[in-house]
Structure formats: structure tokens, C-alpha cells
C-alpha positions as CSV (number, residue, x, y, z in Angstrom):
1,M,11.0,12.5,43.4
2,S,12.6,13.7,40.1
3,K,11.8,16.6,38.2
4,S,10.3,15.3,34.9
5,V,12.4,16.5,32.0
6,R,10.4,18.4,29.3
7,L,10.8,19.6,25.9
8,I,12.7,22.9,26.7
9,D,15.2,21.4,28.2
10,V,16.2,19.3,25.8
11,A,16.2,22.5,23.1
12,L,18.1,23.8,25.9
13,A,20.8,21.5,26.4
14,S,21.2,21.1,22.4
15,K,21.5,24.5,21.7
16,T,18.2,24.6,19.6
17,S,14.9,25.2,19.5
18,V,11.6,23.7,21.1
19,K,10.1,23.2,17.1
20,T,13.5,21.8,16.4
21,V,13.6,18.9,18.9
22,S,9.6,18.4,17.8
23,R,11.1,18.0,14.2
24,V,13.9,15.7,15.2
25,L,10.9,13.6,17.5
26,N,8.7,13.4,14.1
27,D,11.5,12.7,12.0
28,D,11.4,15.5,9.9
29,P,13.1,15.2,6.9
30,R,14.0,19.7,7.3
31,V,16.5,19.0,10.2
32,A,20.0,19.0,9.4
33,D,22.1,15.4,10.4
34,S,24.0,17.2,12.5
35,T,21.5,18.7,14.3
36,R,19.3,15.3,14.6
37,V,22.7,13.5,15.9
38,L,22.7,16.1,19.0
39,V,19.1,16.1,19.9
40,K,18.5,12.6,19.8
41,K,22.0,12.4,21.8
42,K,20.2,15.1,24.3
43,I,17.1,13.0,24.6
44,D,18.8,9.3,25.3
45,E,21.3,11.7,28.1
46,L,18.5,13.1,30.0
47,G,16.0,10.6,29.5
48,Y,13.4,12.9,27.6
49,Q,9.7,11.1,27.4
50,V,6.9,12.1,26.3
51,D,4.5,13.1,28.5
52,L,1.2,11.2,26.9
53,I,-1.4,12.4,29.3
54,A,-0.4,16.1,29.2
55,R,-0.3,16.1,25.5
56,S,-4.0,14.4,25.3
57,L,-5.2,17.3,27.6
58,R,-3.2,20.0,26.0
59,T,-5.2,19.0,22.6
60,G,-8.3,17.5,23.6
61,V,-7.6,14.6,21.7
62,D,-7.2,11.2,22.6
63,N,-3.4,9.8,21.7
64,V,-4.5,7.9,19.4
65,I,-4.9,7.7,15.2
66,G,-7.6,6.2,13.4
67,V,-6.3,3.8,10.2
68,I,-9.2,3.2,7.6
69,I,-8.5,-0.1,4.6
70,Q,-10.1,-2.0,2.4
71,S,-9.9,-5.2,3.8
72,I,-7.2,-6.8,6.7
73,G,-6.9,-9.4,5.1
74,D,-5.1,-8.0,1.5
75,P,-1.2,-9.2,2.5
76,F,-0.8,-5.1,0.9
77,F,-3.2,-3.3,3.3
78,A,-1.8,-5.9,6.5
79,E,1.8,-4.5,5.8
80,V,0.7,-1.0,5.5
81,V,-1.1,-1.1,8.7
82,D,1.9,-3.2,10.5
83,E,4.2,-0.3,9.7
84,I,2.2,2.5,11.0
85,E,2.2,1.2,14.1
86,L,5.6,0.5,14.5
87,E,6.1,4.8,13.4
88,A,2.8,5.2,15.7
89,N,4.5,2.7,18.8
90,R,7.9,4.9,19.1
91,R,6.4,8.4,19.5
92,G,3.7,6.6,22.0
93,I,0.6,6.8,20.0
94,N,-2.0,3.9,19.6
95,V,-4.1,3.0,16.4
96,I,-7.4,1.5,15.7
97,V,-8.2,0.1,12.0
98,G,-11.2,-0.1,10.7
99,S,-11.5,-2.0,7.4
100,T,-14.2,-0.9,4.9
101,H,-14.6,-4.6,3.1
102,G,-15.1,-2.2,0.0
103,S,-18.7,-0.7,1.7
104,V,-19.7,3.0,1.2
105,E,-21.7,2.9,4.5
106,R,-18.6,1.4,6.3
107,E,-16.4,3.6,5.1
108,N,-18.1,6.8,6.0
109,Y,-19.4,5.0,9.9
110,L,-15.6,4.4,10.3
111,V,-14.8,8.1,9.4
112,Q,-17.3,9.7,11.4
113,S,-16.6,7.3,14.4
114,F,-12.9,8.1,14.5
115,K,-14.1,11.6,14.3
116,Q,-16.4,11.1,17.5
117,R,-13.9,9.0,19.5
118,R,-11.8,12.9,19.0
119,V,-9.1,11.0,17.5
120,A,-5.4,12.8,17.3
121,G,-5.2,12.1,13.3
122,M,-6.2,9.2,10.7
123,I,-4.1,7.7,7.7
124,I,-7.2,6.5,5.0
125,T,-7.2,4.6,1.9
126,P,-10.4,6.5,0.4
127,Q,-13.0,4.1,-1.9
128,D,-16.4,5.3,-2.9
129,L,-17.1,7.8,-0.2
130,D,-17.4,11.7,-1.5
131,Y,-15.1,13.6,0.6
132,S,-16.0,16.9,0.7
133,F,-17.5,17.2,4.5
134,M,-13.7,16.9,5.0
135,R,-13.3,20.6,4.8
136,D,-15.6,21.3,7.8
137,I,-13.3,18.4,10.3
138,S,-10.4,19.9,11.6
139,I,-8.6,16.8,12.8
140,P,-5.4,16.0,10.6
141,S,-5.4,13.1,8.0
142,V,-3.8,11.9,5.4
143,F,-4.5,9.7,2.4
144,I,-2.8,7.5,1.7
145,D,-2.7,5.3,-2.3
146,R,-5.3,6.4,-3.5
147,N,-6.8,9.7,-4.1
148,P,-10.3,11.3,-2.0
149,N,-13.8,12.1,-4.1
150,N,-13.9,15.6,-4.1
151,F,-11.6,16.5,-1.5
152,E,-7.9,18.1,-2.0
153,G,-6.0,16.3,1.0
154,E,-3.0,15.6,1.8
155,V,-2.4,12.4,-0.3
156,V,1.2,9.3,-0.3
157,R,0.5,7.1,-3.9
158,V,2.4,5.8,-6.9
159,D,2.0,6.3,-10.3
160,D,-0.4,4.0,-11.0
161,F,-1.3,4.5,-14.0
162,E,2.4,4.5,-14.9
163,G,3.0,0.9,-13.1
164,G,-0.1,-0.8,-14.8
165,R,1.5,0.5,-18.4
166,V,5.6,-0.4,-17.2
167,A,3.8,-4.3,-16.3
168,T,2.4,-4.2,-19.8
169,Q,5.4,-3.5,-21.4
170,H,7.6,-5.7,-19.3
171,L,5.1,-9.3,-20.2
172,I,5.1,-7.6,-24.4
173,K,9.0,-6.9,-24.0
174,H,9.1,-11.0,-23.3
175,G,7.2,-11.8,-26.8
176,H,3.2,-12.1,-25.0
177,T,0.7,-10.5,-27.2
178,K,-2.4,-11.7,-25.4
179,I,-2.1,-10.4,-21.8
180,A,-5.0,-10.4,-19.4
181,Y,-5.8,-8.4,-16.7
182,F,-7.0,-8.8,-13.6
183,G,-8.4,-6.1,-11.7
184,D,-10.8,-5.5,-8.8
185,R,-14.1,-3.0,-9.3
186,L,-13.8,-0.6,-12.2
187,K,-15.0,2.6,-9.8
188,V,-11.6,1.6,-7.3
189,Q,-9.2,4.5,-8.4
190,T,-6.3,2.4,-8.8
191,T,-7.8,-0.4,-10.8
192,K,-8.7,1.9,-13.4
193,L,-5.8,4.0,-13.4
194,R,-3.9,0.2,-13.4
195,L,-6.5,-0.6,-16.3
196,D,-5.5,3.0,-18.2
197,G,-1.9,2.0,-18.3
198,Y,-2.6,-2.3,-19.1
199,K,-4.5,-0.5,-22.5
200,K,-1.7,2.4,-23.1
201,A,1.0,-0.2,-23.0
202,L,-1.0,-2.4,-25.9
203,S,-1.4,0.8,-27.9
204,E,1.8,1.7,-27.8
205,S,2.9,-1.3,-28.9
206,K,0.1,-1.7,-31.6
207,L,-1.6,-4.5,-29.8
208,P,-5.4,-4.7,-30.2
209,I,-7.3,-4.0,-26.8
210,E,-9.4,-7.4,-26.2
211,D,-12.2,-7.5,-23.8
212,E,-12.3,-11.0,-23.1
213,L,-8.9,-10.3,-21.6
214,I,-10.5,-8.1,-19.1
215,Y,-11.4,-9.8,-16.3
216,L,-12.8,-6.8,-13.2
217,D,-14.9,-7.3,-10.7
218,L,-12.1,-9.6,-8.9
219,D,-12.7,-8.4,-5.5
220,D,-10.8,-10.8,-3.4
221,E,-9.0,-14.3,-4.0
222,S,-11.5,-16.8,-4.8
223,K,-12.8,-14.5,-7.4
224,A,-9.5,-14.4,-9.5
225,E,-9.1,-18.4,-9.1
226,K,-12.3,-18.8,-11.0
227,A,-11.4,-16.2,-13.2
228,T,-8.0,-18.0,-14.1
229,L,-10.0,-21.2,-14.3
230,E,-12.9,-19.7,-16.9
231,I,-9.2,-19.1,-18.8
232,F,-8.1,-22.2,-18.9
233,S,-11.5,-23.7,-20.6
234,K,-11.5,-21.6,-23.2
235,S,-10.2,-22.5,-26.7
236,T,-7.8,-19.6,-27.6
237,Q,-6.1,-18.3,-23.8
238,P,-3.8,-15.2,-22.4
239,T,-0.1,-16.6,-22.4
240,A,0.2,-14.0,-19.7
241,I,-1.5,-12.9,-16.6
242,F,-1.3,-8.8,-14.9
243,A,-2.6,-9.1,-11.1
244,S,-3.4,-5.6,-10.8
245,K,-3.2,-5.8,-7.0
246,S,-1.5,-9.4,-4.9
247,E,-4.3,-10.6,-3.2
248,L,-5.6,-11.9,-6.8
249,S,-2.3,-13.1,-7.8
250,V,-3.1,-15.9,-4.7
251,G,-5.5,-16.6,-6.6
252,I,-4.5,-17.0,-10.1
253,L,-1.6,-19.2,-9.0
254,R,-3.6,-21.9,-6.9
255,A,-5.3,-21.9,-10.4
256,I,-2.3,-22.7,-12.1
257,Y,-0.6,-24.9,-10.1
258,A,-4.2,-27.0,-9.3
259,H,-3.3,-27.2,-13.3
260,G,0.2,-27.7,-13.4
261,R,0.7,-24.9,-16.0
262,T,4.2,-23.7,-16.7
263,D,3.6,-21.6,-18.9
264,I,1.5,-18.6,-17.5
265,A,4.0,-15.7,-17.5
266,L,2.5,-13.7,-14.2
267,I,3.1,-10.2,-12.8
268,S,1.9,-9.3,-10.0
269,F,1.4,-5.1,-8.5
270,D,2.7,-5.4,-4.7
271,D,4.5,-8.0,-3.5
272,F,2.9,-10.6,-0.7
273,P,3.7,-13.6,1.6
274,F,5.3,-16.7,-0.5
275,A,6.1,-14.7,-3.9
276,E,9.7,-15.0,-3.4
277,I,9.9,-19.0,-2.2
278,L,8.0,-20.1,-5.7
279,N,9.2,-21.5,-8.2
280,P,9.6,-19.6,-10.3
281,A,9.5,-16.5,-8.0
282,I,6.9,-13.9,-9.0
283,S,8.2,-10.4,-10.4
284,V,6.2,-8.2,-9.3
285,L,6.4,-4.6,-9.6
286,D,7.5,-2.6,-6.2
287,H,4.5,-1.2,-4.6
288,S,6.3,-0.8,-1.0
289,S,3.3,-1.1,0.7
290,R,6.0,-0.3,4.4
291,A,7.2,2.6,1.6
292,L,3.8,4.4,1.4
293,A,2.6,4.0,5.0
294,K,5.6,4.8,6.6
295,A,5.8,8.4,4.3
296,A,2.1,8.9,5.1
297,S,2.9,8.2,9.3
298,L,5.1,11.0,8.9
299,K,3.4,13.2,7.4
300,L,0.7,13.1,9.5
301,F,2.9,13.2,12.5
302,R,4.4,16.2,11.7
303,K,0.6,17.3,10.8
304,I,-0.5,16.6,14.0
305,D,2.7,18.5,15.4
306,G,1.6,21.3,13.5
307,F,3.4,21.6,10.6
308,D,2.2,22.0,7.0
309,S,3.3,20.0,4.3
310,K,4.4,21.7,1.0
311,E,3.6,19.1,-1.5
312,K,0.0,17.6,-1.6
313,E,0.9,14.9,-2.7
314,E,3.7,12.5,-2.8
315,I,4.6,10.2,-5.2
316,L,7.0,7.5,-4.6
317,P,8.7,5.5,-7.4
318,L,7.6,2.2,-8.9
319,Q,10.4,-0.8,-10.4
320,V,9.4,-3.6,-11.6
321,I,11.7,-6.8,-9.8
322,E,12.5,-9.9,-11.9
323,R,12.2,-13.0,-10.3
324,G,10.5,-15.9,-13.2
325,S,7.5,-16.0,-14.0
326,G,7.0,-11.9,-15.5
327,E,10.2,-13.0,-17.5
328,L,8.7,-16.4,-18.7
329,R,8.6,-16.2,-22.7
330,S,5.2,-16.6,-24.8
331,E,6.7,-20.3,-25.7
332,E,8.2,-21.1,-22.8
333,H,7.8,-24.4,-21.4
334,T,9.1,-26.2,-19.0
335,S,7.4,-29.4,-17.2
336,E,10.2,-30.2,-15.0
337,L,9.1,-27.4,-12.3
338,Q,5.3,-28.9,-12.8
339,S,6.3,-31.2,-9.2
340,L,7.7,-28.1,-7.5
341,R,4.9,-26.3,-8.1
342,H,2.6,-28.8,-6.7
343,L,4.5,-29.3,-3.8
344,V,4.4,-25.5,-3.1
345,C,0.3,-25.2,-3.9
346,R,-0.4,-27.5,-0.9
347,L,2.3,-25.7,0.9
348,L,0.4,-21.9,-0.1
349,L,-2.9,-23.3,0.6
350,E,-2.2,-25.1,4.0
351,K,-1.1,-21.6,5.1
352,K,-4.0,-20.1,3.8
């Protein structure tokens, strides 16, 4: 039987160190491109494979990472999990996922459960839980999308305040002065920051902040649909809606299509399935779930391998992707699109 190839064998063959080879395996950006190419070439030539059992015995933890999200039913978090699994599987690491569904008790249970299971690391979307207890937990952990309460952990997120401001400014630029804000519970950090950005954009344009245009506690698409129908029943209606999460956009669209409304502009914080194929396609603030998940995964794997990050917080850029719905002007009414919208609505409902 041939002797298994070790990490040191790859290091000797590529004339580098074991630490460098480990960094290459974990996509560490500090490795020079020429070195990365050489090491990967030697890995292929020698047929090196990570010895998962040996690593588990050596570290005393399972070859598994735990992922805690709000809901797997949310398109944003579904893509987060998918990307994390892709990155983990490349390294022979398994992933277990838990959804909190907005429950602080569930959130705490999942963290403690993963700790007891001795996972190699955790990626967490923090919500209401006080994470000060994490100071006494040695499990490598990375927080994604939000900062944890009372704990300075490593975080990968976007600038939610600026995103809310930019999305609202975009609608204002297209002539809208009455813009509705749809958001989750106010105690959700991202909801508050995006709402603050929305208010800032209105103030900068000297537009009033109208409480009746702010819809909160919308934690699923059915509530967003109901809120949109409520808007349609009012004598004075907004001409645009800013949906602060993609799941809410789906509910808004159901109501819009059901009533054949072609005069409501919409911009969504996050992309979602069907967004590009609707007519008009849905303009989104590009809150790339996959970019966040990939960055968080790489940060976690470096921590697992013992490398400290110089920056505790990594903030990824945002941009508006113009597709049509966010560029409808306040006076625009294109009824010829109505039949297409009804057709797409039926297809959307069937898929859901």
C-alpha cells in the first residue's frame, strides 16, 4: 500500500512551508498568486487529500461547522447556506443548519447545541440574543449580516444604513415623494439601520417622514402582502415602496399583480428568484448573499486553522441594480403590461 501524502510532503515539493500550504488550502489572500499556483499544482501531482479523521482526532472537534440563520425559507438565507456548503464541501467539511425563526430561545438553543456537539466552527446570523457569553467559548465563530449584541466578534456584513439611504435616494431621483418602507421587527438590527437610512434620504431631500408610510413587524411575505393591500385601500397612497428584505418583496408583488397595479415603483434590498424575469424586472440593492457567505466562510476557515484576522469587521459594497421597477416615475402608468404581470403572478404563486 502506498504511503499517504502528508501536508509536509506538499510543502517540500513546492519548496515552501506547511503554514503556506495550509493557507493555500483555505484560500488565504495573503499568499502570492505564483505560490498559490505552484502549491495547487503539487497538491494535484501528489494527490494530497485532507485526512479528516486525523484532523478530528488532533483537534478534538467534529469535522462539521454549524450555521445559524433566521429562516431557510428566506431566499437570502437559502443562498447563504448554499454558498457556505459549497465552500465547506471543497474542504471536506460538513454543514449543519438551524433556523431561529426570530426566537431568542431557539437562537440560544442552537448555539449551545452546536457547542455541545463540538463543531469545528460556527457562522451565525445574530438576532436578539446577548452574545456576551461567547467570550468564554473557544469555538471559532464568524457573524454574518449583523453585529452580535454585547460581543465584539468577527463580522462580515454590508452597510445597511447606507443601503437604505441609497435605495430611497434612487426612488426620490425618479420623482417619488411618497415612499413606503416595509421592514421586519424594529429590534432586528438590519431593519433599524435600513429604516434610519430611509429617513436620512427623506430628510436630505427635505421630504417629510410620514409614520403612516412605515410598515414594520413584517417578518414574512404574507404580512407584506397584507400590508400592500392595506395601502391600496387608502385614499392617499405612496407611489413607491422600498422593501428592506427580499422575502417581503415577494408578498408585495403578489398584491401588486393581483390588483393589476402598474404605477407602483419597487426597489428590493436583496435579490430573489423571478426578480429578473418579471416585466418590469425588479430593481434591487445588490446585497449579495453569496459574496457575504463566501467571505464569512473563508474568514471562519482561517480562524479554524489558527490564523487571526487583522480586521474584526469586513464590510462589503452595495449597489443599485436597475432593472425597471425602481425606475418607474411617479406619473408613469403603463397598462399594456397588465396582462403580462397577471401571467407572471400566477406562475410565481404556483412556484411558491
